[in-house]
C-alpha positions in Angstrom: 0.0 0.0 0.0 2.6 2.6 1.1 6.1 2.7 -0.2 9.0 1.6 2.1 10.1 5.2 2.5 6.8 6.5 3.7 6.5 3.5 6.1 9.9 4.4 7.5 8.8 8.1 8.0 5.8 6.9 10.0 8.0 4.6 12.1 10.3 7.5 13.0 7.3 9.8 13.6 5.7 7.4 16.0 9.0 6.8 17.8 9.2 10.5 18.4 5.5 10.3 19.6 6.4 7.6 22.1 9.4 9.7 23.3 7.1 12.7 23.7 4.6 10.8 25.7 7.2 9.2 28.0 8.8 12.6 28.7 5.5 14.2 29.5 5.4 16.5 26.5 1.6 16.2 26.0 1.2 19.1 23.6 3.9 17.9 21.3 2.5 14.3 21.4 -0.9 15.5 20.5 0.4 17.5 17.6 2.5 14.6 16.3 -0.5 12.2 16.7 -2.8 14.6 14.8 -0.3 15.0 12.0 0.2 11.3 11.7 -3.5 10.4 11.6 -4.2 13.1 9.0 -1.2 12.0 6.9 -2.4 8.4 7.1 -5.9 9.3 6.1 -4.7 11.4 3.1 -2.4 8.6 1.9 -5.2 6.1 2.2 -7.6 8.3 0.2 -5.0 8.9 -2.5 -4.3 5.2 -2.7 -8.0 4.4 -2.9 -8.7 6.8 -5.8 -5.5 6.0 -7.6 -6.6 2.3 -7.9 -9.9 3.4 -9.7 
């Protein structure tokens, strides 16, 4: 579905998210989570319409 490069970006993004949660940086964690979910939704929509 996604390329390996995009998958690696998401892994790094969520590693930073885990670090932010563990170091009690709630605002940064929420921003990263919102960006990650939005990017995932956009990529899923693009992939869905690209197949048609």
